[in-house]
TORLOLO-828779 format. One record per residue (C-alpha): x, y, z; residue number from 0; chain. Coordinates in pm, 1 decimal. Example, Ala and Ser with C-alpha at 12.3 -4.5 7.8 and 13.67 -1.06 7.14 Angstrom:
TORLOLO-828779
<pt><X>1230.0</X><Y>-450.0</Y><Z>780.0</Z><pos>0</pos><unit>A</unit></pt>
<pt><X>1367.0</X><Y>-106.0</Y><Z>714.0</Z><pos>1</pos><unit>A</unit></pt>
end
This chain:
TORLOLO-828779
<pt><X>8053.5</X><Y>11297.0</Y><Z>11416.1</Z><pos>0</pos><unit>A</unit></pt>
<pt><X>8040.9</X><Y>11346.4</Y><Z>11037.9</Z><pos>1</pos><unit>A</unit></pt>
<pt><X>8038.7</X><Y>10979.1</Y><Z>10941.5</Z><pos>2</pos><unit>A</unit></pt>
<pt><X>8296.8</X><Y>10736.4</Y><Z>10814.9</Z><pos>3</pos><unit>A</unit></pt>
<pt><X>8419.2</X><Y>10661.8</Y><Z>10464.8</Z><pos>4</pos><unit>A</unit></pt>
<pt><X>8512.7</X><Y>10295.1</Y><Z>10512.3</Z><pos>5</pos><unit>A</unit></pt>
<pt><X>8556.7</X><Y>10027.3</Y><Z>10778.1</Z><pos>6</pos><unit>A</unit></pt>
<pt><X>8762.8</X><Y>9708.0</Y><Z>10801.9</Z><pos>7</pos><unit>A</unit></pt>
<pt><X>8693.0</X><Y>9457.8</Y><Z>11079.3</Z><pos>8</pos><unit>A</unit></pt>
<pt><X>8957.5</X><Y>9210.8</Y><Z>11195.5</Z><pos>9</pos><unit>A</unit></pt>
<pt><X>8868.0</X><Y>8855.2</Y><Z>11309.9</Z><pos>10</pos><unit>A</unit></pt>
<pt><X>8934.9</X><Y>8958.2</Y><Z>11673.0</Z><pos>11</pos><unit>A</unit></pt>
<pt><X>8661.5</X><Y>9225.8</Y><Z>11660.8</Z><pos>12</pos><unit>A</unit></pt>
<pt><X>8883.6</X><Y>9533.1</Y><Z>11617.9</Z><pos>13</pos><unit>A</unit></pt>
<pt><X>8743.2</X><Y>9772.7</Y><Z>11361.0</Z><pos>14</pos><unit>A</unit></pt>
<pt><X>8949.5</X><Y>10036.7</Y><Z>11178.6</Z><pos>15</pos><unit>A</unit></pt>
<pt><X>8743.0</X><Y>10326.1</Y><Z>11046.6</Z><pos>16</pos><unit>A</unit></pt>
<pt><X>8855.7</X><Y>10591.7</Y><Z>10798.9</Z><pos>17</pos><unit>A</unit></pt>
<pt><X>8692.8</X><Y>10933.3</Y><Z>10813.7</Z><pos>18</pos><unit>A</unit></pt>
<pt><X>8734.4</X><Y>11274.5</Y><Z>10658.1</Z><pos>19</pos><unit>A</unit></pt>
<pt><X>8711.4</X><Y>11210.1</Y><Z>10284.8</Z><pos>20</pos><unit>A</unit></pt>
<pt><X>8706.3</X><Y>11528.5</Y><Z>10082.2</Z><pos>21</pos><unit>A</unit></pt>
<pt><X>8597.5</X><Y>11487.1</Y><Z>9722.4</Z><pos>22</pos><unit>A</unit></pt>
<pt><X>8482.8</X><Y>11746.3</Y><Z>9465.5</Z><pos>23</pos><unit>A</unit></pt>
<pt><X>8104.6</X><Y>11767.6</Y><Z>9466.8</Z><pos>24</pos><unit>A</unit></pt>
<pt><X>8074.4</X><Y>11580.2</Y><Z>9798.5</Z><pos>25</pos><unit>A</unit></pt>
<pt><X>7959.7</X><Y>11788.4</Y><Z>10096.4</Z><pos>26</pos><unit>A</unit></pt>
<pt><X>8223.1</X><Y>11803.3</Y><Z>10370.5</Z><pos>27</pos><unit>A</unit></pt>
<pt><X>8101.3</X><Y>11857.2</Y><Z>10726.0</Z><pos>28</pos><unit>A</unit></pt>
<pt><X>8449.3</X><Y>11967.4</Y><Z>10838.1</Z><pos>29</pos><unit>A</unit></pt>
<pt><X>8633.8</X><Y>12104.1</Y><Z>10531.7</Z><pos>30</pos><unit>A</unit></pt>
<pt><X>8930.3</X><Y>12236.1</Y><Z>10731.4</Z><pos>31</pos><unit>A</unit></pt>
<pt><X>8980.9</X><Y>11924.4</Y><Z>10942.9</Z><pos>32</pos><unit>A</unit></pt>
<pt><X>9226.8</X><Y>11656.1</Y><Z>10823.6</Z><pos>33</pos><unit>A</unit></pt>
<pt><X>9123.0</X><Y>11296.1</Y><Z>10780.6</Z><pos>34</pos><unit>A</unit></pt>
<pt><X>9132.6</X><Y>11052.6</Y><Z>11070.1</Z><pos>35</pos><unit>A</unit></pt>
<pt><X>9156.9</X><Y>10682.6</Y><Z>11147.9</Z><pos>36</pos><unit>A</unit></pt>
<pt><X>8954.0</X><Y>10545.7</Y><Z>11439.1</Z><pos>37</pos><unit>A</unit></pt>
<pt><X>8972.3</X><Y>10214.3</Y><Z>11623.7</Z><pos>38</pos><unit>A</unit></pt>
<pt><X>8670.7</X><Y>10042.6</Y><Z>11777.1</Z><pos>39</pos><unit>A</unit></pt>
<pt><X>8664.4</X><Y>9716.5</Y><Z>11974.1</Z><pos>40</pos><unit>A</unit></pt>
<pt><X>8334.2</X><Y>9557.5</Y><Z>11874.8</Z><pos>41</pos><unit>A</unit></pt>
<pt><X>8365.4</X><Y>9297.4</Y><Z>12153.0</Z><pos>42</pos><unit>A</unit></pt>
<pt><X>8331.3</X><Y>9562.6</Y><Z>12426.2</Z><pos>43</pos><unit>A</unit></pt>
<pt><X>7993.4</X><Y>9600.1</Y><Z>12597.4</Z><pos>44</pos><unit>A</unit></pt>
<pt><X>7972.3</X><Y>9964.7</Y><Z>12487.3</Z><pos>45</pos><unit>A</unit></pt>
<pt><X>8206.3</X><Y>10003.3</Y><Z>12190.0</Z><pos>46</pos><unit>A</unit></pt>
<pt><X>8320.8</X><Y>10354.2</Y><Z>12106.2</Z><pos>47</pos><unit>A</unit></pt>
<pt><X>8544.9</X><Y>10487.7</Y><Z>11833.7</Z><pos>48</pos><unit>A</unit></pt>
<pt><X>8882.6</X><Y>10616.0</Y><Z>11953.9</Z><pos>49</pos><unit>A</unit></pt>
<pt><X>9093.1</X><Y>10835.3</Y><Z>11725.2</Z><pos>50</pos><unit>A</unit></pt>
<pt><X>9434.3</X><Y>10684.1</Y><Z>11654.2</Z><pos>51</pos><unit>A</unit></pt>
<pt><X>9731.5</X><Y>10915.5</Y><Z>11686.6</Z><pos>52</pos><unit>A</unit></pt>
<pt><X>9927.4</X><Y>10943.2</Y><Z>11362.5</Z><pos>53</pos><unit>A</unit></pt>
<pt><X>10307.3</X><Y>10953.8</Y><Z>11384.3</Z><pos>54</pos><unit>A</unit></pt>
<pt><X>10494.0</X><Y>11281.9</Y><Z>11369.8</Z><pos>55</pos><unit>A</unit></pt>
<pt><X>10641.1</X><Y>11366.8</Y><Z>11033.0</Z><pos>56</pos><unit>A</unit></pt>
<pt><X>10327.2</X><Y>11249.6</Y><Z>10852.0</Z><pos>57</pos><unit>A</unit></pt>
<pt><X>10161.2</X><Y>11518.4</Y><Z>10637.9</Z><pos>58</pos><unit>A</unit></pt>
<pt><X>9840.8</X><Y>11525.6</Y><Z>10839.1</Z><pos>59</pos><unit>A</unit></pt>
<pt><X>9713.5</X><Y>11845.5</Y><Z>10675.0</Z><pos>60</pos><unit>A</unit></pt>
<pt><X>9669.0</X><Y>11666.2</Y><Z>10341.5</Z><pos>61</pos><unit>A</unit></pt>
<pt><X>9548.3</X><Y>11333.3</Y><Z>10487.2</Z><pos>62</pos><unit>A</unit></pt>
<pt><X>9235.1</X><Y>11244.7</Y><Z>10290.3</Z><pos>63</pos><unit>A</unit></pt>
<pt><X>9160.1</X><Y>10874.1</Y><Z>10350.8</Z><pos>64</pos><unit>A</unit></pt>
<pt><X>8953.7</X><Y>10699.4</Y><Z>10087.1</Z><pos>65</pos><unit>A</unit></pt>
<pt><X>8902.2</X><Y>10338.6</Y><Z>10186.0</Z><pos>66</pos><unit>A</unit></pt>
<pt><X>9092.8</X><Y>10124.3</Y><Z>10430.8</Z><pos>67</pos><unit>A</unit></pt>
<pt><X>9219.1</X><Y>9769.6</Y><Z>10437.3</Z><pos>68</pos><unit>A</unit></pt>
<pt><X>9424.0</X><Y>9560.9</Y><Z>10677.4</Z><pos>69</pos><unit>A</unit></pt>
<pt><X>9671.9</X><Y>9277.9</Y><Z>10638.9</Z><pos>70</pos><unit>A</unit></pt>
<pt><X>9687.8</X><Y>9002.6</Y><Z>10899.5</Z><pos>71</pos><unit>A</unit></pt>
<pt><X>10013.3</X><Y>8806.7</Y><Z>10905.2</Z><pos>72</pos><unit>A</unit></pt>
end
């Protein structure tokens, strides 16, 4: 809704998208909302971003993703 900060696309067409960057001097469309990671399957006919659930115990309130990268083993 407010745009993404970064995206990393795997060879199989799965895209991981970081969103919710808060940075001094940068307008935030949702200043009280924590950051998020979305997954999108670009091989689907109508791809849509789905928010990934982050494990319990993670400090979600301070999650402020800046960039994203993946490692394929």
